[in-house]
C-alpha positions in Angstrom: 0.0 0.0 0.1 1.5 3.4 -1.0 2.2 6.2 1.5 -0.5 8.4 0.0 -3.2 5.7 0.6 -1.9 5.0 4.2 -2.0 8.8 4.9 -5.7 9.0 3.7 -6.6 6.0 5.6 -5.1 7.5 8.8 -6.8 10.8 8.2 -10.2 9.1 7.5 -9.9 6.9 10.6 -8.7 9.8 12.8 -5.5 8.2 13.7 -2.4 10.4 14.1 -0.2 7.9 12.1 -0.9 4.8 9.9 -1.9 1.9 12.5 -3.1 -1.2 10.9 -1.8 -4.6 11.9 -0.9 -7.1 9.1 -3.2 -10.2 8.6 -2.8 -12.6 11.5 -0.8 -10.1 13.7 -2.2 -9.1 17.2 -4.4 -6.1 17.3 -6.7 -4.6 20.0 -9.6 -6.9 19.8 -11.8 -5.7 22.7 -11.9 -2.3 24.6 -9.9 -3.6 27.5 -6.5 -2.1 27.0 -3.5 -3.9 28.6 -0.7 -1.6 29.8 2.4 -2.0 28.0 0.8 -3.4 24.8 0.6 -0.6 22.1 -1.6 -2.6 19.7 -3.4 -0.9 16.7 -7.2 -1.0 16.8 -7.3 -2.3 13.4 -6.1 -5.4 11.5 -6.0 -5.7 7.8 -7.9 -8.7 6.1 -6.8 -7.7 2.6 -6.4 -4.7 0.2 -5.9 -4.1 -3.5 -6.2 -1.7 -6.2 -7.6 -1.3 -9.7 -6.4 1.7 -11.8 -6.5 4.6 -9.5 -8.8 3.0 -6.8 -7.6 1.4 -3.7 -9.7 -0.6 -1.3 -8.8 -1.6 2.3 -10.8 -4.5 4.0 -10.1 -4.7 7.7 -11.4 -5.6 11.1 -11.6 -3.1 14.0 -11.6 -4.1 17.6 -13.1 -2.4 20.6 -16.6 -1.9 21.9 -17.7 -1.1 18.2 -16.1 -4.3 16.8 -16.8 -4.9 13.1 -15.6 -5.3 9.7 -15.0 -2.5 7.1 -14.4 -1.8 3.5 -13.1 1.6 2.5 -12.2 2.8 -1.1 -9.9 5.7 -1.9 -9.1 7.3 -5.2 -5.6 8.6 -6.2 -5.8 11.8 -8.5 -3.1 12.6 -11.1 -1.3 14.6 -8.4 -0.9 11.6 -6.2 -3.4 12.7 -3.6 -5.5 9.9 -2.1 -9.1 10.8 -1.1 -11.9 8.8 0.5 -14.5 7.7 -2.0 -16.8 5.1 -0.2 -17.0 3.0 2.8 -19.2 0.6 4.6 -19.3 -1.6 7.6 -20.7 -5.0 8.7 -20.8 -7.8 11.2 -18.7 -10.2 9.2 -15.6 -10.1 7.2 -14.8 -11.7 3.8 -12.2 -14.4 3.4 -11.3 -13.2 -0.2 -12.0 -10.8 -2.9 -14.8 -12.9 -4.6 -16.6 -13.2 -1.2 -16.1 -9.6 -0.5 -17.7 -8.6 -3.9 -20.8 -10.8 -3.2 -21.2 -9.3 0.2 -21.1 -5.7 -1.0 -23.4 -6.6 -3.8 -25.8 -8.4 -1.4 -25.8 -5.2 0.9 -24.1 -7.0 3.8 -22.2 -3.9 4.4 -24.2 -0.9 5.6 -23.7 2.8 5.4 -24.8 3.3 9.0 -22.4 5.7 11.0 -19.6 3.6 12.2 -16.3 4.1 14.2 -14.2 3.4 11.2 
């Protein structure tokens, strides 16, 4: 994931820096924070790009635990901007399943803590 997309993700999720655990790594699953463990609140499931659009599919821990898809566009100047996002109760295991879930409306546009 390029730095401009990471920056846009951080800005959109209101984090001071990019904080997204890699798939399978530890992250802050619930809202009980253990002293001495500086874990990110989000963990990447998978991400990708097509043309000038990047998507990030991740899970977020804490009280508002859930799964999210965010899409960013990158303009010709290289600036990444939020384009679309939705949240849901389940995550996808692969791109095909994610497409099916989005098409079936399994991710809502309700206000979420991204």
